[in-house]
C-alpha positions as a Markdown table, in Angstrom:
| # | Residue | x | y | z |
|---|---|---|---|---|
| 1 | Unk | -14.6 | 3.2 | 15.4 |
| 2 | Unk | -18.1 | 2.7 | 14.1 |
| 3 | Unk | -18.7 | 0.3 | 11.1 |
| 4 | Unk | -17.5 | 1.8 | 7.8 |
| 5 | Unk | -20.1 | 1.4 | 5.0 |
| 6 | Unk | -17.7 | 2.5 | 2.3 |
| 7 | Unk | -14.0 | 2.5 | 1.9 |
| 8 | Unk | -11.8 | 3.8 | -1.0 |
| 9 | Unk | -8.1 | 3.2 | -1.4 |
| 10 | Unk | -5.6 | 5.1 | -3.7 |
| 11 | Unk | -1.9 | 4.7 | -4.3 |
| 12 | Unk | 0.7 | 2.6 | -6.1 |
| 13 | Unk | 1.6 | -1.1 | -6.3 |
| 14 | Unk | 1.6 | -1.4 | -2.5 |
| 15 | Unk | -2.2 | -0.5 | -2.4 |
| 16 | Unk | -2.9 | -2.4 | -5.6 |
| 17 | Unk | -1.6 | -5.5 | -3.8 |
| 18 | Unk | 1.4 | -6.6 | -5.9 |
| 19 | Unk | 3.3 | -9.5 | -4.4 |
| 20 | Unk | 0.1 | -11.0 | -2.9 |
| 21 | Unk | -1.4 | -12.6 | -6.0 |
| 22 | Unk | -4.4 | -15.0 | -6.0 |
| 23 | Unk | -4.3 | -18.2 | -8.0 |
| 24 | Unk | -5.6 | -16.5 | -11.1 |
| 25 | Unk | -2.8 | -13.9 | -10.9 |
| 26 | Unk | -4.9 | -10.9 | -9.8 |
| 27 | Unk | -3.5 | -8.9 | -6.9 |
| 28 | Unk | -5.1 | -9.0 | -3.5 |
| 29 | Unk | -3.1 | -7.1 | -0.9 |
| 30 | Unk | -3.6 | -5.3 | 2.4 |
| 31 | Unk | -6.4 | -2.9 | 1.2 |
| 32 | Unk | -8.5 | -5.9 | 0.1 |
| 33 | Unk | -7.9 | -7.5 | 3.5 |
| 34 | Unk | -8.9 | -4.3 | 5.3 |
| 35 | Unk | -12.1 | -4.1 | 3.3 |
| 36 | Unk | -12.9 | -7.7 | 4.1 |
| 37 | Unk | -12.3 | -7.1 | 7.8 |
| 38 | Unk | -14.5 | -3.9 | 7.7 |
| 39 | Unk | -17.3 | -6.0 | 6.1 |
| 40 | Unk | -16.9 | -8.6 | 8.8 |
| 41 | Unk | -17.0 | -5.9 | 11.5 |
| 42 | Unk | -20.1 | -4.4 | 9.9 |
| 43 | Unk | -21.8 | -7.8 | 10.0 |
| 44 | Unk | -22.6 | -7.8 | 6.3 |
| 45 | Unk | -20.9 | -5.9 | 3.5 |
| 46 | Unk | -19.1 | -2.6 | 2.7 |
| 47 | Unk | -18.7 | -0.6 | -0.4 |
| 48 | Unk | -15.1 | -0.9 | -1.5 |
| 49 | Unk | -13.1 | 0.8 | -4.3 |
| 50 | Unk | -9.4 | 0.5 | -5.1 |
| 51 | Unk | -8.1 | 3.0 | -7.6 |
| 52 | Unk | -4.4 | 2.3 | -7.0 |
| 53 | Unk | -2.1 | 1.5 | -10.0 |
| 54 | Unk | 1.4 | 0.1 | -9.8 |
| 55 | Unk | 4.3 | 2.4 | -10.7 |
| 56 | Unk | 2.5 | 5.6 | -10.0 |
| 57 | Unk | 4.4 | 8.6 | -8.6 |
| 58 | Unk | 2.7 | 10.8 | -6.1 |
| 59 | Unk | 1.6 | 13.5 | -8.6 |
| 60 | Unk | -0.8 | 11.3 | -10.6 |
| 61 | Unk | -2.1 | 9.7 | -7.4 |
| 62 | Unk | -3.0 | 13.1 | -6.1 |
| 63 | Unk | -4.1 | 14.6 | -9.4 |
| 64 | Unk | -6.0 | 11.7 | -10.9 |
| 65 | Unk | -6.9 | 9.1 | -8.3 |
| 66 | Unk | -7.8 | 11.4 | -5.4 |
| 67 | Unk | -10.5 | 13.4 | -7.3 |
| 68 | Unk | -11.9 | 10.1 | -8.6 |
| 69 | Unk | -12.0 | 8.6 | -5.1 |
| 70 | Unk | -13.6 | 11.7 | -3.6 |
| 71 | Unk | -16.3 | 11.7 | -6.3 |
| 72 | Unk | -17.4 | 8.3 | -4.9 |
| 73 | Unk | -18.0 | 9.9 | -1.5 |
| 74 | Unk | -16.5 | 7.2 | 0.7 |
| 75 | Unk | -16.7 | 7.3 | 4.4 |
| 76 | Unk | -13.1 | 6.1 | 4.7 |
| 77 | Unk | -10.2 | 6.9 | 2.4 |
| 78 | Unk | -6.6 | 5.5 | 2.5 |
| 79 | Unk | -3.8 | 7.3 | 0.7 |
| 80 | Unk | -0.4 | 5.9 | -0.1 |
| 81 | Unk | 2.2 | 7.4 | -2.3 |
| 82 | Unk | 5.8 | 8.7 | -2.4 |
| 83 | Unk | 7.5 | 5.3 | -2.4 |
| 84 | Unk | 8.2 | 5.5 | -6.1 |
| 85 | Unk | 9.3 | 9.1 | -5.8 |
| 86 | Unk | 12.1 | 8.3 | -3.3 |
| 87 | Unk | 13.5 | 5.8 | -5.7 |
| 88 | Unk | 14.2 | 8.5 | -8.3 |
| 89 | Unk | 17.7 | 10.0 | -8.6 |
| 90 | Unk | 16.6 | 13.3 | -7.3 |
| 91 | Unk | 13.7 | 14.0 | -4.9 |
| 92 | Unk | 12.6 | 16.6 | -2.4 |
| 93 | Unk | 11.5 | 14.8 | 0.7 |
| 94 | Unk | 9.8 | 18.0 | 2.0 |
| 95 | Unk | 8.1 | 18.4 | -1.3 |
| 96 | Unk | 6.7 | 14.9 | -1.3 |
| 97 | Unk | 5.6 | 15.2 | 2.4 |
| 98 | Unk | 3.9 | 18.5 | 1.7 |
| 99 | Unk | 2.0 | 17.3 | -1.3 |
| 100 | Unk | 1.0 | 14.0 | 0.4 |
| 101 | Unk | -0.3 | 15.6 | 3.6 |
| 102 | Unk | -2.0 | 18.5 | 1.8 |
| 103 | Unk | -4.0 | 15.9 | -0.2 |
| 104 | Unk | -5.0 | 14.1 | 3.0 |
| 105 | Unk | -6.0 | 17.3 | 4.7 |
| 106 | Unk | -8.0 | 18.4 | 1.6 |
| 107 | Unk | -9.9 | 15.1 | 1.7 |
| 108 | Unk | -10.5 | 15.5 | 5.5 |
| 109 | Unk | -12.0 | 18.9 | 4.9 |
| 110 | Unk | -14.6 | 17.3 | 2.7 |
| 111 | Unk | -15.8 | 15.2 | 5.6 |
| 112 | Unk | -14.0 | 12.0 | 4.8 |
| 113 | Unk | -12.1 | 10.0 | 7.4 |
| 114 | Unk | -8.6 | 9.8 | 6.0 |
| 115 | Unk | -5.5 | 7.8 | 6.7 |
| 116 | Unk | -2.1 | 7.9 | 5.1 |
| 117 | Unk | -0.7 | 4.4 | 4.9 |
| 118 | Unk | 3.1 | 4.0 | 4.2 |
| 119 | Unk | 4.6 | 1.0 | 2.6 |
| 120 | Unk | 7.0 | -1.4 | 4.3 |
| 121 | Unk | 10.7 | -0.8 | 4.2 |
| 122 | Unk | 12.4 | -3.1 | 1.6 |
| 123 | Unk | 15.7 | -1.3 | 1.5 |
| 124 | Unk | 17.7 | -3.9 | 3.5 |
| 125 | Unk | 17.5 | -6.2 | 0.4 |
| 126 | Unk | 17.8 | -3.7 | -2.4 |
| 127 | Unk | 20.8 | -2.3 | -4.3 |
| 128 | Unk | 21.6 | 1.2 | -2.9 |
| 129 | Unk | 19.3 | 0.3 | -0.1 |
| 130 | Unk | 21.0 | 2.6 | 2.5 |
| 131 | Unk | 20.3 | 5.7 | 0.4 |
| 132 | Unk | 16.7 | 4.8 | 0.0 |
| 133 | Unk | 16.4 | 3.9 | 3.6 |
| 134 | Unk | 17.5 | 7.4 | 4.7 |
| 135 | Unk | 15.0 | 8.9 | 2.3 |
| 136 | Unk | 12.2 | 6.7 | 3.6 |
| 137 | Unk | 13.1 | 7.5 | 7.2 |
| 138 | Unk | 13.0 | 11.2 | 6.5 |
| 139 | Unk | 9.7 | 11.0 | 4.7 |
| 140 | Unk | 8.1 | 9.1 | 7.5 |
| 141 | Unk | 9.3 | 11.7 | 10.0 |
| 142 | Unk | 8.1 | 14.6 | 7.8 |
| 143 | Unk | 4.7 | 13.1 | 7.3 |
| 144 | Unk | 4.2 | 12.3 | 11.0 |
| 145 | Unk | 5.2 | 15.9 | 12.0 |
| 146 | Unk | 2.9 | 17.5 | 9.5 |
| 147 | Unk | -0.1 | 15.4 | 10.6 |
| 148 | Unk | 0.3 | 16.0 | 14.3 |
| 149 | Unk | -3.1 | 17.1 | 15.7 |
| 150 | Unk | -4.7 | 17.0 | 12.2 |
| 151 | Unk | -7.1 | 14.1 | 12.8 |
| 152 | Unk | -5.6 | 12.2 | 9.8 |
| 153 | Unk | -4.3 | 8.8 | 10.8 |
| 154 | Unk | -0.8 | 7.8 | 9.8 |
| 155 | Unk | -0.2 | 4.1 | 9.6 |
| 156 | Unk | 3.6 | 3.9 | 9.5 |
| 157 | Unk | 4.4 | 0.5 | 8.0 |
| 158 | Unk | 7.8 | 1.9 | 7.0 |
| 159 | Unk | 8.8 | 1.9 | 10.7 |
| 160 | Unk | 7.3 | -1.5 | 11.5 |
| 161 | Unk | 10.3 | -3.3 | 13.0 |
| 162 | Unk | 9.4 | -6.7 | 11.5 |
| 163 | Unk | 8.5 | -5.8 | 7.9 |
| 164 | Unk | 12.1 | -5.3 | 6.8 |
| 165 | Unk | 12.7 | -9.0 | 7.3 |
| 166 | Unk | 13.1 | -10.9 | 4.0 |
| 167 | Unk | 10.3 | -13.3 | 4.9 |
| 168 | Unk | 7.7 | -10.6 | 4.3 |
| 169 | Unk | 8.9 | -9.8 | 0.8 |
| 170 | Unk | 8.2 | -11.3 | -2.6 |
| 171 | Unk | 10.8 | -12.7 | -4.9 |
| 172 | Unk | 11.5 | -9.2 | -6.4 |
| 173 | Unk | 12.3 | -7.9 | -2.9 |
| 174 | Unk | 10.4 | -4.7 | -3.7 |
| 175 | Unk | 6.8 | -5.8 | -3.0 |
| 176 | Unk | 5.4 | -7.4 | 0.1 |
| 177 | Unk | 4.3 | -11.1 | -0.2 |
| 178 | Unk | 1.1 | -12.5 | 1.3 |
| 179 | Unk | 2.5 | -12.5 | 4.8 |
| 180 | Unk | 3.8 | -8.9 | 4.5 |
| 181 | Unk | 0.4 | -7.6 | 3.2 |
| 182 | Unk | -1.3 | -9.4 | 6.0 |
| 183 | Unk | 0.9 | -7.6 | 8.5 |
| 184 | Unk | 0.3 | -4.3 | 6.8 |
| 185 | Unk | -3.5 | -4.9 | 7.0 |
| 186 | Unk | -3.2 | -5.8 | 10.7 |
| 187 | Unk | -1.4 | -2.5 | 11.3 |
| 188 | Unk | -4.1 | -0.5 | 9.5 |
| 189 | Unk | -6.9 | -2.3 | 11.4 |
| 190 | Unk | -5.1 | -1.7 | 14.7 |
| 191 | Unk | -4.9 | 2.1 | 13.9 |
| 192 | Unk | -8.6 | 2.0 | 13.0 |
| 193 | Unk | -9.4 | 0.2 | 16.3 |
| 194 | Unk | -11.1 | -2.6 | 14.4 |
| 195 | Unk | -10.7 | -5.8 | 16.4 |
| 196 | Unk | -12.4 | -8.6 | 14.6 |
| 197 | Unk | -11.7 | -12.2 | 13.9 |
| 198 | Unk | -10.0 | -12.8 | 10.6 |
| 199 | Unk | -12.5 | -13.5 | 7.8 |
| 200 | Unk | -12.5 | -17.1 | 6.5 |
| 201 | Unk | -9.7 | -17.6 | 4.1 |
| 202 | Unk | -7.8 | -14.4 | 5.0 |
| 203 | Unk | -4.1 | -14.7 | 5.6 |
| 204 | Unk | -2.9 | -14.3 | 9.2 |
| 205 | Unk | 0.3 | -12.2 | 9.6 |
| 206 | Unk | 1.6 | -14.6 | 12.2 |
| 207 | Unk | 0.6 | -17.9 | 10.6 |
| 208 | Unk | 3.6 | -20.2 | 10.1 |
| 209 | Unk | 2.0 | -21.8 | 7.0 |
| 210 | Unk | 1.2 | -18.6 | 5.2 |
| 211 | Unk | 2.3 | -18.7 | 1.6 |
| 212 | Unk | 5.7 | -17.1 | 1.3 |
| 213 | Unk | 8.8 | -17.3 | -0.9 |
| 214 | Unk | 11.1 | -20.3 | -0.6 |
| 215 | Unk | 14.6 | -18.9 | -0.2 |
| 216 | Unk | 15.8 | -21.4 | -2.8 |
| 217 | Unk | 13.5 | -19.8 | -5.3 |
| 218 | Unk | 15.0 | -16.3 | -4.9 |
| 219 | Unk | 17.3 | -15.5 | -7.8 |
| 220 | Unk | 21.0 | -15.1 | -7.1 |
| 221 | Unk | 22.6 | -11.7 | -7.6 |
| 222 | Unk | 23.3 | -11.8 | -11.3 |
| 223 | Unk | 19.9 | -13.2 | -12.2 |
| 224 | Unk | 18.2 | -10.8 | -9.8 |
| 225 | Unk | 19.7 | -7.8 | -11.6 |
| 226 | Unk | 18.8 | -9.3 | -15.0 |
| 227 | Unk | 15.2 | -10.1 | -14.1 |
| 228 | Unk | 14.3 | -7.1 | -11.9 |
| 229 | Unk | 16.9 | -4.3 | -11.5 |
| 230 | Unk | 17.9 | -3.8 | -15.1 |
| 231 | Unk | 14.3 | -3.7 | -16.5 |
| 232 | Unk | 13.4 | -1.2 | -13.7 |
| 233 | Unk | 16.4 | 1.0 | -14.7 |
| 234 | Unk | 15.4 | 0.7 | -18.3 |
| 235 | Unk | 11.9 | 1.9 | -17.6 |
| 236 | Unk | 13.3 | 4.9 | -15.7 |
| 237 | Unk | 15.6 | 5.8 | -18.5 |
| 238 | Unk | 12.8 | 5.7 | -21.1 |
| 239 | Unk | 10.1 | 7.3 | -19.0 |
| 240 | Unk | 8.0 | 4.2 | -18.8 |
| 241 | Unk | 6.2 | 2.6 | -15.9 |
| 242 | Unk | 5.0 | -0.9 | -15.0 |
| 243 | Unk | 1.6 | 0.7 | -14.6 |
| 244 | Unk | 1.4 | 2.1 | -18.2 |
| 245 | Unk | -1.9 | 1.3 | -19.8 |
| 246 | Unk | -3.3 | -0.3 | -16.7 |
| 247 | Unk | -6.6 | 0.7 | -15.1 |
| 248 | Unk | -7.8 | 0.5 | -11.5 |
| 249 | Unk | -8.9 | -3.0 | -10.3 |
| 250 | Unk | -12.0 | -1.6 | -8.5 |
| 251 | Unk | -12.8 | 1.8 | -9.9 |
| 252 | Unk | -16.2 | 2.1 | -8.2 |
| 253 | Unk | -17.7 | 1.5 | -4.7 |
| 254 | Unk | -19.0 | -2.0 | -5.2 |
| 255 | Unk | -20.4 | -3.9 | -2.2 |
| 256 | Unk | -18.3 | -6.8 | -0.9 |
| 257 | Unk | -18.7 | -9.3 | 1.8 |
| 258 | Unk | -15.9 | -10.5 | 4.1 |
| 259 | Unk | -15.3 | -13.7 | 2.2 |
| 260 | Unk | -15.3 | -12.2 | -1.3 |
| 261 | Unk | -11.8 | -10.6 | -1.1 |
| 262 | Unk | -9.9 | -13.4 | 0.6 |
């Protein structure tokens, strides 16, 4: 594909970059790595906006983030969403797929190159994982079927055979770590047919020394439930979200060079 002068990303914690935090605690993640690689391929810089906010369901992603992103008039737009929806007690997979693909097609019709990017599959390591796995599998199939022949790319990280491995996940087992985000970025760049050397400082999905999670640092079952599962359930019961009162980390198309996001 030709160089992309501007790229906007919308979605939830996966696109915000949770689990791949810099030394100062700010999230980086796969979308930052893709923007850095696009800048490298362009031989200079690209405009990059990231409007994703953790905890968001698909409805506010489509209703709030998408119009804001389209108003920026990016050449390339990535959409991710639905992952938080399938974790709810009741969900219509067809309804999520319909709304996600309709949003992508509407953006395509405005002249934007669009890709839907699914998150990796964490369910092997989660309570009730088999239920969520079936939902995620069904959503991936439904999205793929709806996008056939549409011109919208579908980067299906959910079906990546390696990403379910625990080595790609952060200590909470729900968000990819640096290695996982690097692999997701590599999947996106392969779909875009952007083959460039990794920008200086960017993680390599295959690097043995890439920062990960020491298995001894992972909490045992009781502690894991206390630190992660019970607070998550509490937020669901009270209608709260980890993204409440948070704003997008890059709300405008600001120019970045390859080495600025790594």
